[in-house]
MIDOSE-1310 file (N, C-alpha, C; in nm, 2 decimals, decimal comma, always signed):
residues 171
marh	-0,64/-2,43/+3,88/-0,79/-2,35/+3,88/-0,79/-2,38/+4,08; -0,78/-2,30/+4,16/-0,84/-2,34/+4,24/-1,00/-2,34/+4,32; -1,02/-2,42/+4,41/-1,17/-2,42/+4,44/-1,16/-2,32/+4,59; -1,31/-2,29/+4,60/-1,29/-2,22/+4,75/-1,32/-2,33/+4,82
gsak	-1,33/-2,31/+4,95/-1,32/-2,47/+5,01/-1,48/-2,50/+5,02; -1,58/-2,39/+5,08/-1,71/-2,42/+5,07/-1,80/-2,41/+4,93; -1,72/-2,40/+4,80/-1,78/-2,42/+4,68/-1,79/-2,55/+4,66; -1,90/-2,57/+4,56/-1,87/-2,71/+4,52/-1,84/-2,69/+4,35
apta	-1,82/-2,78/+4,27/-1,78/-2,84/+4,16/-1,82/-2,74/+4,08; -1,97/-2,76/+4,05/-2,00/-2,68/+3,92/-2,00/-2,51/+3,96; -1,99/-2,45/+4,10/-1,98/-2,31/+4,15/-1,83/-2,23/+4,15; -1,73/-2,34/+4,11/-1,58/-2,34/+4,14/-1,52/-2,20/+4,10
vric	-1,46/-2,13/+4,17/-1,41/-1,99/+4,19/-1,28/-1,96/+4,11; -1,19/-1,90/+4,00/-1,10/-1,92/+4,01/-1,01/-1,80/+4,07; -0,91/-1,80/+4,12/-0,84/-1,75/+4,23/-0,69/-1,71/+4,14; -0,68/-1,53/+4,11/-0,55/-1,51/+4,09/-0,47/-1,45/+4,17
sgpl	-0,39/-1,43/+4,16/-0,28/-1,42/+4,26/-0,18/-1,26/+4,24; -0,21/-1,23/+4,09/-0,18/-1,11/+4,07/-0,22/-1,09/+3,94; -0,19/-1,00/+3,82/-0,18/-0,92/+3,72/-0,15/-1,06/+3,61; -0,25/-1,07/+3,51/-0,16/-1,18/+3,43/-0,06/-1,14/+3,35
kinp	+0,01/-1,19/+3,33/+0,20/-1,20/+3,26/+0,13/-1,20/+3,10; +0,19/-1,10/+3,03/+0,20/-1,13/+2,86/+0,35/-1,14/+2,85; +0,34/-1,22/+2,75/+0,49/-1,26/+2,68/+0,50/-1,12/+2,58; +0,59/-1,03/+2,63/+0,57/-0,90/+2,50/+0,66/-0,95/+2,39
ssdr	+0,72/-1,05/+2,36/+0,76/-1,06/+2,27/+0,66/-1,09/+2,16; +0,53/-1,17/+2,22/+0,37/-1,19/+2,14/+0,33/-1,09/+2,12; +0,34/-1,02/+2,21/+0,28/-0,82/+2,20/+0,32/-0,78/+2,09; +0,47/-0,78/+2,10/+0,49/-0,75/+1,97/+0,44/-0,78/+1,82
kref	+0,48/-0,92/+1,77/+0,44/-1,00/+1,66/+0,29/-0,98/+1,62; +0,22/-0,94/+1,73/+0,09/-0,90/+1,70/+0,02/-0,74/+1,64; +0,14/-0,66/+1,67/+0,14/-0,55/+1,69/+0,17/-0,53/+1,52; +0,31/-0,60/+1,51/+0,36/-0,59/+1,36/+0,30/-0,65/+1,28
fnmt	+0,23/-0,73/+1,29/+0,09/-0,84/+1,17/-0,04/-0,71/+1,15; -0,10/-0,69/+1,28/-0,20/-0,58/+1,26/-0,18/-0,44/+1,20; -0,05/-0,38/+1,25/-0,06/-0,21/+1,22/+0,04/-0,23/+1,09; +0,16/-0,29/+1,11/+0,27/-0,32/+1,01/+0,26/-0,38/+0,85
fpki	+0,21/-0,49/+0,86/+0,23/-0,58/+0,80/+0,11/-0,51/+0,68; -0,02/-0,48/+0,69/-0,07/-0,41/+0,58/+0,02/-0,30/+0,51; +0,01/-0,24/+0,59/+0,10/-0,08/+0,57/+0,19/-0,15/+0,43; +0,29/-0,25/+0,52/+0,44/-0,29/+0,42/+0,37/-0,31/+0,28
lqri	+0,22/-0,41/+0,31/+0,20/-0,44/+0,22/+0,14/-0,34/+0,06; +0,03/-0,29/+0,13/+0,04/-0,17/+0,05/+0,14/-0,12/-0,02; +0,27/-0,07/+0,05/+0,32/+0,01/-0,05/+0,39/-0,15/-0,15; +0,42/-0,25/-0,11/+0,47/-0,35/-0,22/+0,36/-0,36/-0,31
giia	+0,21/-0,33/-0,31/+0,12/-0,29/-0,40/+0,12/-0,20/-0,53; +0,15/-0,07/-0,39/+0,20/+0,03/-0,55/+0,31/+0,02/-0,64; +0,44/-0,07/-0,57/+0,55/-0,05/-0,67/+0,50/-0,19/-0,72; +0,43/-0,28/-0,73/+0,38/-0,40/-0,85/+0,32/-0,34/-0,93
cvll	+0,23/-0,23/-0,94/+0,10/-0,19/-0,98/+0,23/-0,07/-1,08; +0,32/-0,01/-1,07/+0,43/+0,09/-1,16/+0,51/-0,05/-1,20; +0,58/-0,13/-1,12/+0,61/-0,24/-1,20/+0,58/-0,29/-1,36; +0,42/-0,35/-1,30/+0,36/-0,43/-1,41/+0,37/-0,27/-1,53
vitc	+0,33/-0,20/-1,54/+0,31/-0,09/-1,61/+0,47/-0,11/-1,71; +0,58/-0,09/-1,65/+0,69/-0,08/-1,67/+0,75/-0,19/-1,76; +0,72/-0,33/-1,68/+0,72/-0,45/-1,78/+0,66/-0,48/-1,92; +0,59/-0,38/-1,91/+0,45/-0,44/-2,05/+0,56/-0,36/-2,16
fmpw	+0,66/-0,26/-2,14/+0,77/-0,23/-2,27/+0,92/-0,32/-2,22; +0,91/-0,41/-2,16/+1,04/-0,49/-2,19/+1,01/-0,58/-2,24; +1,16/-0,65/-2,33/+1,14/-0,81/-2,38/+1,07/-0,89/-2,29; +0,97/-0,96/-2,36/+0,95/-1,10/-2,28/+0,97/-1,24/-2,30
tfyk	+0,96/-1,23/-2,44/+1,04/-1,33/-2,50/+1,13/-1,32/-2,68; +1,25/-1,42/-2,69/+1,25/-1,37/-2,87/+1,26/-1,52/-2,92; +1,18/-1,47/-3,04/+1,20/-1,59/-3,14/+1,32/-1,58/-3,20; +1,40/-1,70/-3,22/+1,50/-1,70/-3,30/+1,47/-1,75/-3,45
dinq	+1,39/-1,83/-3,44/+1,32/-1,84/-3,59/+1,26/-1,74/-3,68; +1,20/-1,61/-3,62/+1,18/-1,51/-3,70/+1,28/-1,35/-3,63; +1,38/-1,40/-3,57/+1,48/-1,30/-3,50/+1,39/-1,22/-3,44; +1,26/-1,21/-3,32/+1,18/-1,09/-3,27/+1,18/-1,14/-3,11
tftg	+1,16/-1,00/-3,09/+1,18/-0,94/-2,99/+1,06/-0,95/-2,97; +0,93/-1,02/-2,84/+0,84/-0,97/-2,82/+0,79/-0,89/-2,68; +0,73/-0,77/-2,66/+0,67/-0,72/-2,57/+0,57/-0,73/-2,55; +0,44/-0,64/-2,38/+0,34/-0,66/-2,44/+0,32/-0,55/-2,52
fysf	+0,35/-0,49/-2,59/+0,27/-0,42/-2,67/+0,34/-0,45/-2,81; +0,39/-0,52/-2,89/+0,44/-0,54/-3,01/+0,48/-0,77/-3,02; +0,41/-0,78/-3,11/+0,41/-0,93/-3,11/+0,40/-0,90/-3,27; +0,48/-0,97/-3,35/+0,48/-1,02/-3,52/+0,37/-1,02/-3,57
qnqy	+0,33/-0,93/-3,61/+0,19/-0,91/-3,71/+0,09/-0,90/-3,61; +0,09/-0,87/-3,53/+0,01/-0,88/-3,41/-0,04/-0,96/-3,39; +0,02/-1,07/-3,42/-0,01/-1,22/-3,39/-0,08/-1,28/-3,23; +0,02/-1,23/-3,14/+0,01/-1,26/-2,98/-0,15/-1,13/-2,91
gkpg	-0,17/-1,04/-3,04/-0,21/-0,90/-2,95/-0,18/-0,81/-2,87; -0,23/-0,71/-2,81/-0,10/-0,65/-2,68/-0,16/-0,66/-2,61; -0,12/-0,78/-2,56/-0,12/-0,72/-2,34/-0,11/-0,67/-2,29; -0,01/-0,57/-2,29/+0,03/-0,47/-2,20/-0,09/-0,33/-2,22
kflc	-0,15/-0,35/-2,30/-0,22/-0,24/-2,30/-0,38/-0,29/-2,16; -0,39/-0,40/-2,18/-0,51/-0,48/-2,07/-0,45/-0,49/-1,94; -0,29/-0,50/-1,94/-0,25/-0,52/-1,80/-0,19/-0,37/-1,75; -0,19/-0,28/-1,82/-0,17/-0,12/-1,80/-0,26/-0,07/-1,69
fnav	-0,38/-0,07/-1,81/-0,55/-0,04/-1,76/-0,52/-0,12/-1,62; -0,55/-0,21/-1,64/-0,55/-0,30/-1,53/-0,45/-0,24/-1,37; -0,35/-0,21/-1,41/-0,26/-0,19/-1,36/-0,29/-0,02/-1,28; -0,40/+0,09/-1,43/-0,39/+0,20/-1,32/-0,52/+0,15/-1,24
iaft	-0,61/+0,11/-1,25/-0,69/+0,06/-1,17/-0,66/+0,05/-1,03; -0,60/-0,07/-1,05/-0,56/-0,11/-0,89/-0,45/-0,02/-0,82; -0,42/+0,06/-0,89/-0,34/+0,21/-0,85/-0,43/+0,27/-0,79; -0,52/+0,29/-0,84/-0,60/+0,36/-0,79/-0,68/+0,32/-0,66
lmml	-0,73/+0,19/-0,68/-0,88/+0,16/-0,59/-0,75/+0,18/-0,47; -0,67/+0,07/-0,45/-0,56/+0,11/-0,32/-0,50/+0,19/-0,29; -0,53/+0,36/-0,37/-0,49/+0,43/-0,26/-0,58/+0,51/-0,21; -0,74/+0,44/-0,24/-0,90/+0,50/-0,18/-0,92/+0,38/-0,04
pkvw	-0,93/+0,47/+0,05/-0,96/+0,42/+0,19/-1,11/+0,43/+0,24; -1,17/+0,36/+0,10/-1,29/+0,33/+0,11/-1,31/+0,17/+0,10; -1,39/+0,09/+0,17/-1,43/-0,02/+0,18/-1,49/-0,11/+0,06; -1,56/-0,09/+0,00/-1,59/-0,06/-0,19/-1,50/-0,10/-0,24
akrt	-1,36/+0,03/-0,24/-1,26/-0,02/-0,32/-1,16/-0,11/-0,31; -1,15/-0,15/-0,19/-1,03/-0,26/-0,14/-1,16/-0,42/-0,21; -1,30/-0,38/-0,19/-1,35/-0,50/-0,28/-1,36/-0,50/-0,40; -1,32/-0,40/-0,47/-1,32/-0,40/-0,65/-1,20/-0,41/-0,64
nlfv	-1,08/-0,37/-0,58/-0,92/-0,42/-0,61/-0,93/-0,50/-0,59; -0,99/-0,65/-0,51/-0,97/-0,78/-0,54/-1,03/-0,83/-0,62; -1,11/-0,76/-0,67/-1,16/-0,86/-0,81/-1,08/-0,79/-0,93; -1,01/-0,64/-0,93/-0,93/-0,63/-1,03/-0,79/-0,71/-1,03
cala	-0,75/-0,67/-0,95/-0,59/-0,81/-0,93/-0,57/-0,94/-0,94; -0,72/-1,00/-0,94/-0,75/-1,20/-0,92/-0,78/-1,11/-1,09; -0,87/-1,07/-1,15/-0,87/-1,03/-1,34/-0,75/-1,06/-1,41; -0,63/-0,99/-1,29/-0,54/-0,95/-1,37/-0,39/-1,06/-1,37
vgya	-0,44/-1,13/-1,26/-0,33/-1,24/-1,27/-0,40/-1,34/-1,34; -0,54/-1,38/-1,39/-0,59/-1,47/-1,48/-0,53/-1,46/-1,59; -0,57/-1,28/-1,67/-0,49/-1,26/-1,78/-0,32/-1,25/-1,76; -0,27/-1,24/-1,64/-0,09/-1,25/-1,68/-0,05/-1,43/-1,72
iktf	-0,17/-1,53/-1,62/-0,14/-1,66/-1,67/-0,19/-1,68/-1,77; -0,27/-1,66/-1,88/-0,33/-1,64/-1,99/-0,24/-1,62/-2,12; -0,17/-1,48/-2,09/-0,03/-1,44/-2,18/+0,09/-1,52/-2,08; +0,11/-1,54/-2,03/+0,25/-1,61/-2,03/+0,23/-1,73/-2,07
ilft	+0,14/-1,86/-2,10/+0,10/-1,94/-2,13/+0,08/-1,91/-2,29; +0,03/-1,79/-2,34/+0,02/-1,75/-2,46/+0,18/-1,71/-2,55; +0,24/-1,68/-2,49/+0,40/-1,57/-2,51/+0,49/-1,70/-2,50; +0,50/-1,78/-2,40/+0,60/-1,92/-2,40/+0,58/-2,01/-2,46
scyn	+0,49/-2,07/-2,54/+0,46/-2,21/-2,59/+0,51/-2,23/-2,68; +0,51/-2,33/-2,69/+0,63/-2,44/-2,78/+0,56/-2,44/-2,89; +0,58/-2,41/-3,03/+0,53/-2,44/-3,16/+0,60/-2,52/-3,22; +0,58/-2,56/-3,34/+0,64/-2,65/-3,45/+0,77/-2,66/-3,39
aycp	+0,77/-2,76/-3,28/+0,90/-2,80/-3,20/+1,01/-2,71/-3,20; +0,94/-2,57/-3,16/+1,07/-2,44/-3,13/+1,00/-2,40/-3,01; +1,05/-2,39/-2,89/+1,06/-2,27/-2,78/+1,11/-2,13/-2,79; +0,99/-2,05/-2,78/+1,08/-1,89/-2,76/+1,16/-1,89/-2,60
ekka	+1,27/-1,80/-2,62/+1,32/-1,75/-2,51/+1,26/-1,72/-2,41; +1,26/-1,70/-2,32/+1,19/-1,62/-2,18/+1,27/-1,51/-2,17; +1,24/-1,39/-2,14/+1,30/-1,34/-2,09/+1,27/-1,24/-1,95; +1,36/-1,18/-1,93/+1,30/-1,14/-1,75/+1,16/-1,05/-1,77
giwl	+1,14/-0,97/-1,88/+1,01/-0,86/-1,88/+0,85/-0,97/-1,80; +0,88/-1,10/-1,94/+0,74/-1,23/-1,87/+0,72/-1,24/-1,75; +0,89/-1,26/-1,66/+0,87/-1,29/-1,55/+0,85/-1,22/-1,44; +0,87/-1,08/-1,45/+0,85/-1,00/-1,35/+0,67/-0,92/-1,36
mfla	+0,70/-0,95/-1,51/+0,47/-0,95/-1,51/+0,38/-1,02/-1,47; +0,42/-1,12/-1,43/+0,39/-1,23/-1,37/+0,42/-1,21/-1,20; +0,56/-1,18/-1,17/+0,49/-1,14/-1,02/+0,51/-1,05/-0,98; +0,52/-0,93/-1,03/+0,40/-0,81/-1,01/+0,27/-0,83/-1,02
tflm	+0,23/-0,94/-1,08/+0,03/-0,95/-1,06/+0,01/-1,01/-0,93; +0,13/-1,12/-0,94/+0,07/-1,23/-0,81/+0,09/-1,13/-0,69; +0,23/-0,98/-0,73/+0,22/-0,92/-0,61/+0,15/-0,83/-0,56; +0,05/-0,77/-0,67/-0,07/-0,67/-0,63/-0,18/-0,76/-0,58
llss	-0,24/-0,91/-0,68/-0,31/-0,95/-0,55/-0,28/-1,03/-0,42; -0,16/-1,04/-0,38/-0,14/-1,05/-0,24/-0,14/-0,93/-0,16; -0,12/-0,81/-0,22/-0,11/-0,67/-0,14/-0,29/-0,61/-0,12; -0,36/-0,71/-0,21/-0,50/-0,61/-0,25/-0,61/-0,70/-0,13
afpd	-0,50/-0,82/-0,08/-0,61/-0,98/-0,01/-0,60/-0,90/+0,08; -0,49/-0,82/+0,14/-0,48/-0,80/+0,33/-0,45/-0,64/+0,33; -0,59/-0,57/+0,27/-0,60/-0,42/+0,23/-0,52/-0,32/+0,36; -0,50/-0,20/+0,38/-0,46/-0,14/+0,47/-0,55/-0,01/+0,53
lkik	-0,68/-0,05/+0,64/-0,82/+0,00/+0,66/-0,83/+0,00/+0,75; -0,85/+0,14/+0,79/-0,90/+0,11/+0,94/-1,04/+0,12/+0,94; -1,13/+0,05/+1,00/-1,31/+0,01/+1,03/-1,32/+0,11/+1,17; -1,39/+0,17/+1,13/-1,45/+0,30/+1,25/-1,53/+0,17/+1,31
keka	-1,56/+0,19/+1,45/-1,67/+0,12/+1,53/-1,75/+0,22/+1,57; -1,89/+0,14/+1,45/-1,97/+0,25/+1,45/-2,09/+0,27/+1,58; -2,11/+0,38/+1,63/-2,19/+0,41/+1,76/-2,29/+0,35/+1,81; -2,33/+0,32/+1,93/-2,47/+0,27/+1,92/-2,58/+0,35/+1,95
lns	-2,68/+0,31/+1,86/-2,83/+0,43/+1,89/-2,85/+0,45/+2,04; -2,88/+0,61/+2,09/-2,87/+0,60/+2,21/-3,03/+0,66/+2,21; -3,17/+0,53/+2,24/-3,32/+0,55/+2,20/-3,34/+0,52/+2,37
């Protein structure tokens, strides 16, 4: 900071010799985060919703003692219920809310995806817990279900939404 010769300390003036130079690489990084990152996350979220529905039909665990493979819609004598119904319902609702360009839809989507993650954690613990000194074999479906719900939550936390600036009232 340079001071003008007659200026006192509190009234110092900043003198610039030219325009402020901006690092173009940092400007591109900022543009990527503001413009491209939310679009990529929205596409990942849409793919995760579809993946969640698909994983509900895949094998989740294999129980060797009863020689059964459980999925999101099947468990032996329906002991663990059908978590695939709830997860598919959440995936359809989240998919719909991701497509709507409204603020209320994005906020509701965050709640729906958080609910899905909580239910996925509960389901993961229920299906993979050991009983009577026997642990079931975890299949790829349960891991993909877990991953898909977390990707849905991540994409709903950073929505791709253009916020319009309101015009000032002319009074």
